Backbone as a printed PyTorch tensor [residue, N CA C, xyz], in Angstrom:
tensor([[[  4.6200,  44.7820, -12.5000],
         [  3.3050,  44.2530, -12.2220],
         [  2.4150,  45.4370, -11.8210]],

        [[  1.3090,  45.5810, -12.4600],
         [  0.4270,  46.6940, -12.1130],
         [ -0.4590,  46.3230, -10.9260]],

        [[ -1.1660,  47.2980, -10.4240],
         [ -1.9840,  47.1020,  -9.2230],
         [ -3.0470,  46.0290,  -9.4180]],

        [[ -3.6700,  46.0160, -10.5890],
         [ -4.7190,  45.0430, -10.8520],
         [ -4.1800,  43.6140, -10.8330]],

        [[ -3.0480,  43.3880, -11.4970],
         [ -2.4940,  42.0340, -11.5280],
         [ -1.9440,  41.6350, -10.1630]],

        [[ -1.4320,  42.6150,  -9.4080],
         [ -0.9570,  42.3350,  -8.0460],
         [ -2.1200,  41.8830,  -7.1800]],

        [[ -3.2380,  42.5680,  -7.2880],
         [ -4.4130,  42.1930,  -6.5120],
         [ -4.9270,  40.8170,  -6.9190]],

        [[ -4.8490,  40.5020,  -8.2220],
         [ -5.2730,  39.1820,  -8.6910],
         [ -4.3990,  38.0780,  -8.0990]],

        [[ -3.0920,  38.3170,  -8.0800],
         [ -2.1610,  37.3300,  -7.5300],
         [ -2.4180,  37.1520,  -6.0320]],

        [[ -2.5750,  38.2590,  -5.3200],
         [ -2.8400,  38.1650,  -3.8830],
         [ -4.1520,  37.4440,  -3.5980]],

        [[ -5.1770,  37.7140,  -4.3880],
         [ -6.4620,  37.0340,  -4.2130],
         [ -6.3010,  35.5330,  -4.4310]],

        [[ -5.5070,  35.1480,  -5.4300],
         [ -5.2830,  33.7240,  -5.7040],
         [ -4.5110,  33.0660,  -4.5560]],

        [[ -3.4910,  33.7570,  -4.0460],
         [ -2.6980,  33.2160,  -2.9370],
         [ -3.5800,  33.0410,  -1.7000]],

        [[ -4.4130,  34.0320,  -1.3910],
         [ -5.3010,  33.9310,  -0.2350],
         [ -6.3200,  32.8120,  -0.4100]],

        [[ -6.8130,  32.6200,  -1.6230],
         [ -7.7700,  31.5320,  -1.8830],
         [ -7.1050,  30.1740,  -1.6430]],

        [[ -5.8690,  30.0340,  -2.0820],
         [ -5.1300,  28.7840,  -1.8670],
         [ -4.9020,  28.5610,  -0.3820]],

        [[ -4.4730,  29.6180,   0.3210],
         [ -4.2320,  29.5210,   1.7570],
         [ -5.5110,  29.1570,   2.5020]],

        [[ -6.6180,  29.7890,   2.1400],
         [ -7.8910,  29.4890,   2.7920],
         [ -8.3320,  28.0520,   2.5470]],

        [[ -8.1320,  27.5730,   1.3370],
         [ -8.5020,  26.2010,   0.9950],
         [ -7.6440,  25.2000,   1.7790]],

        [[ -6.3460,  25.4580,   1.8410],
         [ -5.4330,  24.5810,   2.5760],
         [ -5.7800,  24.5670,   4.0550]],

        [[ -6.0410,  25.7400,   4.6060],
         [ -6.4050,  25.8350,   6.0170],
         [ -7.7160,  25.0980,   6.3040]],

        [[ -8.7060,  25.2850,   5.4460],
         [-10.0070,  24.6240,   5.6370],
         [ -9.8700,  23.1100,   5.5530]],

        [[ -9.0030,  22.6390,   4.6690],
         [ -8.8490,  21.1910,   4.5040],
         [ -8.2040,  20.5300,   5.7300]],

        [[ -7.6260,  21.3490,   6.6250],
         [ -7.0150,  20.8200,   7.8540],
         [ -7.7200,  21.3630,   9.0920]],

        [[ -9.0100,  21.6670,   8.9280],
         [ -9.8150,  22.0920,  10.0670],
         [ -9.3930,  23.4220,  10.6670]],

        [[ -8.7650,  24.2750,   9.8680],
         [ -8.2810,  25.5930,  10.3120],
         [ -7.3290,  25.4840,  11.4990]],

        [[ -6.6320,  24.3500,  11.5780],
         [ -5.6180,  24.1460,  12.6130],
         [ -4.2580,  24.5140,  12.0270]],

        [[ -3.6070,  25.5170,  12.6080],
         [ -2.3040,  25.9490,  12.1110],
         [ -1.2890,  24.8120,  12.2070]],

        [[ -1.3060,  24.0920,  13.3180],
         [ -0.3570,  22.9960,  13.5120],
         [ -0.5540,  21.9060,  12.4580]],

        [[ -1.8040,  21.5240,  12.1980],
         [ -2.0900,  20.4880,  11.2000],
         [ -1.7180,  20.9660,   9.7950]],

        [[ -1.9960,  22.2220,   9.5060],
         [ -1.6590,  22.7760,   8.1930],
         [ -0.1480,  22.7810,   7.9890]],

        [[  0.5910,  23.2220,   8.9990],
         [  2.0570,  23.2520,   8.8980],
         [  2.6360,  21.8520,   8.7570]],

        [[  2.0780,  20.8880,   9.5120],
         [  2.5400,  19.4990,   9.3950],
         [  2.3520,  18.9840,   7.9710]],

        [[  1.1790,  19.2690,   7.3910],
         [  0.8900,  18.8080,   6.0300],
         [  1.8110,  19.4850,   5.0140]],

        [[  2.0480,  20.7740,   5.2070],
         [  2.9410,  21.4880,   4.2830],
         [  4.3690,  20.9540,   4.3810]],

        [[  4.8240,  20.6770,   5.5910],
         [  6.1660,  20.1440,   5.7940],
         [  6.2910,  18.7550,   5.1580]],

        [[  5.2740,  17.9190,   5.3440],
         [  5.3010,  16.5750,   4.7570],
         [  5.3510,  16.6570,   3.2360]],

        [[  4.5880,  17.5730,   2.6610],
         [  4.5940,  17.7430,   1.2080],
         [  5.9480,  18.2560,   0.7250]],

        [[  6.5440,  19.1550,   1.4810],
         [  7.8540,  19.6770,   1.1110],
         [  8.8990,  18.5640,   1.1280]],

        [[  8.8040,  17.6420,   2.0740],
         [  9.7570,  16.5350,   2.1460],
         [  9.6390,  15.6170,   0.9340]],

        [[  8.4420,  15.5000,   0.3660],
         [  8.2460,  14.6730,  -0.8290],
         [  8.8690,  15.3060,  -2.0700]],

        [[  8.9190,  16.6430,  -2.0870],
         [  9.3990,  17.3730,  -3.2660],
         [ 10.3640,  18.4800,  -2.8360]],

        [[ 11.5450,  18.1330,  -2.3320],
         [ 12.4360,  19.1430,  -1.7510],
         [ 12.9080,  20.2150,  -2.7360]],

        [[ 13.0280,  19.9080,  -3.9930],
         [ 13.5180,  20.9010,  -4.9480],
         [ 12.4440,  21.7950,  -5.5240]],

        [[ 11.1770,  21.5210,  -5.2310],
         [ 10.0850,  22.2600,  -5.8510],
         [  9.5870,  23.4510,  -5.0330]],

        [[ 10.1540,  23.7030,  -3.8650],
         [  9.6760,  24.7870,  -3.0140],
         [ 10.6270,  25.9680,  -3.0710]],

        [[ 10.0870,  27.1460,  -2.9910],
         [ 10.8830,  28.3720,  -3.0160],
         [ 11.6100,  28.5100,  -1.6920]],

        [[ 12.9020,  28.8080,  -1.7650],
         [ 13.7060,  29.0330,  -0.5780],
         [ 14.4200,  30.3600,  -0.7720]],

        [[ 14.0160,  31.3650,  -0.0330],
         [ 14.5990,  32.6900,  -0.1810],
         [ 15.7380,  32.9100,   0.8050]],

        [[ 16.6120,  31.9250,   0.9070],
         [ 17.7790,  32.0640,   1.7610],
         [ 17.6110,  31.4780,   3.1480]],

        [[ 16.5060,  30.8060,   3.4050],
         [ 16.3100,  30.1950,   4.7180],
         [ 17.2640,  29.0090,   4.8550]],

        [[ 17.8030,  28.8490,   6.0380],
         [ 18.7060,  27.7430,   6.3040],
         [ 17.8930,  26.4950,   6.5970]],

        [[ 18.2760,  25.3940,   5.9960],
         [ 17.5730,  24.1390,   6.2130],
         [ 17.7380,  23.6830,   7.6520]],

        [[ 16.6400,  23.2210,   8.2700],
         [ 16.6950,  22.7380,   9.6450],
         [ 17.5270,  21.4650,   9.7340]],

        [[ 17.6120,  20.7090,   8.6500],
         [ 18.3310,  19.4420,   8.6670],
         [ 19.8300,  19.6630,   8.8400]],

        [[ 20.3460,  20.8060,   8.4020],
         [ 21.7810,  21.0590,   8.4600],
         [ 22.2220,  21.7010,   9.7610]],

        [[ 21.2730,  22.0910,  10.5900],
         [ 21.6190,  22.7370,  11.8490],
         [ 21.8010,  21.6870,  12.9310]],

        [[ 22.8540,  21.8320,  13.7030],
         [ 23.0600,  20.9530,  14.8430],
         [ 23.2350,  21.8320,  16.0630]],

        [[ 22.7280,  21.3630,  17.1670],
         [ 22.8650,  22.1040,  18.4070],
         [ 24.1440,  21.6710,  19.1020]],

        [[ 24.9550,  22.6510,  19.4670],
         [ 26.1790,  22.3480,  20.1800],
         [ 25.8700,  22.3260,  21.6720]],

        [[ 26.2760,  21.2450,  22.3080],
         [ 26.0390,  21.1230,  23.7400],
         [ 27.3290,  20.7180,  24.4170]],

        [[ 27.3000,  20.7110,  25.7160],
         [ 28.4730,  20.2920,  26.4800],
         [ 28.2890,  18.8770,  26.9980]],

        [[ 27.6140,  18.0410,  26.2260],
         [ 27.4600,  16.6570,  26.6030],
         [ 26.0920,  16.3060,  27.1540]],

        [[ 25.3110,  17.2870,  27.5440],
         [ 23.9800,  17.0200,  28.0690],
         [ 22.9910,  16.8300,  26.9390]],

        [[ 21.7350,  16.7100,  27.2930],
         [ 20.6870,  16.5680,  26.2870],
         [ 20.5770,  17.8650,  25.4770]],

        [[ 20.2870,  17.7330,  24.2030],
         [ 20.1400,  18.9020,  23.3460],
         [ 18.9050,  19.6890,  23.7240]],

        [[ 19.0500,  20.9890,  23.7510],
         [ 17.9170,  21.8630,  24.0170],
         [ 17.7980,  22.8480,  22.8750]],

        [[ 16.5750,  23.1520,  22.5220],
         [ 16.3510,  24.1370,  21.4750],
         [ 16.7070,  25.5150,  22.0180]],

        [[ 16.9670,  26.4870,  21.1230],
         [ 17.2410,  27.8490,  21.5780],
         [ 16.1060,  28.4210,  22.4210]],

        [[ 14.8670,  28.0490,  22.1060],
         [ 13.7220,  28.5430,  22.8770],
         [ 13.7610,  27.9770,  24.2910]],

        [[ 14.0410,  26.6830,  24.4070],
         [ 14.0980,  26.0540,  25.7250],
         [ 15.2220,  26.6590,  26.5600]],

        [[ 16.3390,  26.9800,  25.9070],
         [ 17.4520,  27.5920,  26.6410],
         [ 17.0770,  28.9770,  27.1500]],

        [[ 16.2940,  29.7220,  26.3730],
         [ 15.8800,  31.0570,  26.7980],
         [ 14.9300,  31.0050,  27.9800]],

        [[ 14.1880,  29.9260,  28.1170],
         [ 13.1770,  29.8160,  29.1680],
         [ 13.7560,  29.4310,  30.5230]],

        [[ 15.0610,  29.3010,  30.6300],
         [ 15.6380,  28.8780,  31.9010],
         [ 15.2890,  29.8990,  32.9970]],

        [[ 15.2390,  29.4160,  34.1950],
         [ 14.8610,  30.2730,  35.3270],
         [ 15.9550,  31.2990,  35.5690]],

        [[ 15.5330,  32.4940,  35.8210],
         [ 16.4780,  33.5650,  36.1390],
         [ 16.1380,  34.0920,  37.5290]],

        [[ 17.1620,  34.4570,  38.2800],
         [ 16.8870,  34.9790,  39.6230],
         [ 16.1090,  36.2960,  39.5450]],

        [[ 15.2300,  36.4980,  40.5080],
         [ 14.4440,  37.7350,  40.5510],
         [ 15.3360,  38.8770,  41.0190]],

        [[ 15.1090,  40.0330,  40.4420],
         [ 15.8510,  41.2220,  40.8610],
         [ 14.9870,  42.0010,  41.8380]],

        [[ 15.5970,  42.3850,  42.9290],
         [ 14.8770,  43.1450,  43.9400],
         [ 15.5280,  44.4990,  44.0580]],

        [[ 14.7320,  45.5520,  43.9380],
         [ 15.3070,  46.8910,  44.0870],
         [ 15.1360,  47.3530,  45.5260]],

        [[ 16.1070,  48.0490,  45.9870],
         [ 16.0790,  48.5050,  47.4000],
         [ 15.4690,  49.8750,  47.5280]]])
């Protein structure tokens, strides 16, 4: 792909992204929700470059409520005091 055609492709991708974002009020959360909903309607039509499906992941717990990895990282840690 030469530089000119690369720039054309990038311009087209940015135009699509801008249009999608504008159609959802430039809200990242709303845009992602809409993209996810569309992906669920057509699961085989989206490019997957090796990403693991969220549906196949299960959180292992010791019987308590499931916590996401982010929530587990946010747990309180004792303060360190230097002498």
